C-alpha positions in Angstrom: -38.2 -9.2 -58.4 -38.9 -13.0 -57.8 -42.3 -12.8 -59.6 -44.2 -13.3 -56.3 -47.4 -11.4 -55.7 -46.6 -8.9 -52.9 -49.3 -7.7 -50.4 -49.8 -3.9 -49.8 -48.3 -2.8 -46.7 -51.6 -2.3 -44.9 -52.4 -6.0 -45.4 -49.4 -7.1 -43.5 -50.2 -7.9 -39.8 -46.8 -6.9 -38.5 -46.9 -3.5 -40.4 -50.3 -2.9 -38.9 -49.1 -3.6 -35.4 -46.1 -1.4 -36.0 -48.4 1.5 -37.1 -50.5 1.0 -34.1 -47.6 1.2 -31.8 -46.5 4.2 -33.5 -49.9 5.9 -33.1 -49.9 5.1 -29.5 -46.4 6.6 -29.1 -47.5 9.8 -30.8 -50.5 10.0 -28.7 -48.3 9.8 -25.7 -46.1 12.5 -27.1 -49.2 14.7 -27.5 -50.2 14.0 -23.9 -46.6 14.9 -22.7 -46.9 18.4 -24.3 -49.6 19.1 -21.6 -47.3 18.2 -18.8 -44.2 20.0 -19.9 -42.9 22.6 -22.3 -42.2 21.8 -26.0 -38.6 22.8 -25.5 -38.3 19.7 -23.2 -40.6 17.2 -25.0 -39.4 17.7 -28.6 -35.7 16.8 -28.0 -36.8 13.7 -26.0 -38.9 12.6 -29.0 -35.5 12.5 -30.9 -34.7 9.4 -28.9 -36.8 7.6 -31.3 -33.9 8.0 -33.8 -31.7 5.9 -31.5 -34.3 3.2 -31.6 -34.3 3.4 -35.3 -30.6 2.8 -35.5 -30.9 -0.1 -33.1 -33.7 -1.7 -35.2 -31.8 -1.1 -38.4 -28.6 -2.5 -37.1 -29.9 -5.6 -35.3 -33.1 -6.6 -37.1 -32.4 -5.4 -40.6 -28.8 -6.1 -40.4 -27.6 -2.8 -41.8 -24.0 -1.9 -40.9 -23.5 0.3 -38.0 -21.0 3.0 -38.9 -18.9 5.4 -36.7 -21.0 8.3 -37.9 -24.1 6.7 -36.5 -22.3 6.3 -33.2 -21.5 10.1 -33.2 -25.0 10.9 -34.1 -26.3 8.9 -31.1 -23.8 10.6 -28.8 -24.9 14.0 -30.0 -28.7 13.2 -29.5 -28.1 11.8 -26.0 -26.0 14.8 -25.1 -28.5 17.3 -26.5 -31.4 15.7 -24.6 -29.4 15.7 -21.3 -28.3 19.2 -21.6 -31.9 20.5 -22.4 -33.5 18.5 -19.7 -31.0 19.4 -17.1 -30.9 23.1 -18.1 -34.6 23.6 -17.4 -35.4 25.2 -14.1 -38.1 24.2 -11.6 -40.8 26.2 -13.4 -44.3 25.5 -12.3 -46.1 23.0 -14.5 -49.7 23.3 -15.1 -51.4 19.9 -14.4 -53.9 19.3 -17.1 -57.4 18.1 -16.2 -58.4 15.2 -18.5 -62.1 16.1 -18.3 -61.5 19.6 -19.3 -59.2 18.5 -22.2 -61.9 16.1 -23.5 -64.7 18.7 -23.2 -62.9 21.8 -24.5 -60.6 20.4 -27.1 -61.6 17.0 -28.2 -65.4 17.6 -27.8 -65.4 20.6 -30.3 -66.8 20.1 -33.7 -63.4 21.1 -35.3 -61.7 18.3 -33.5 -64.4 15.9 -34.4 -64.3 16.8 -38.2 -60.4 16.5 -38.1 -60.7 13.0 -36.6 -63.2 12.0 -39.2 -61.1 13.3 -42.0 -58.0 11.5 -40.8 -60.0 8.3 -40.4 -61.5 8.6 -43.9 -58.1 9.4 -45.5 -56.5 6.4 -43.6 -59.2 3.8 -44.5 -60.5 5.4 -47.7 
């Protein structure tokens, strides 16, 4: 709008750092699925919405409305209800070596990772 040359997003260092942190978070989410059921992990992932509201309010200076507060209360209540409603079912402890050999070491997994990398940097 001001006639300045703007950089593409992927050339902005802060954007790259944010994407790297997001990727690490998603990897942690993936690992969490090995330790607990999806019915527990998925609602906890919704907590990221709360951080989005905090970032939008304090860093981007967007107005915080009453509806946003109600949404945060609903997210927290849902997560608490789901986590505490789970019983003491046995959780299978994953073996990292087995995971690497049987899942990440397969040709399908390698091809998938290669395609994602090529699409990202291609």
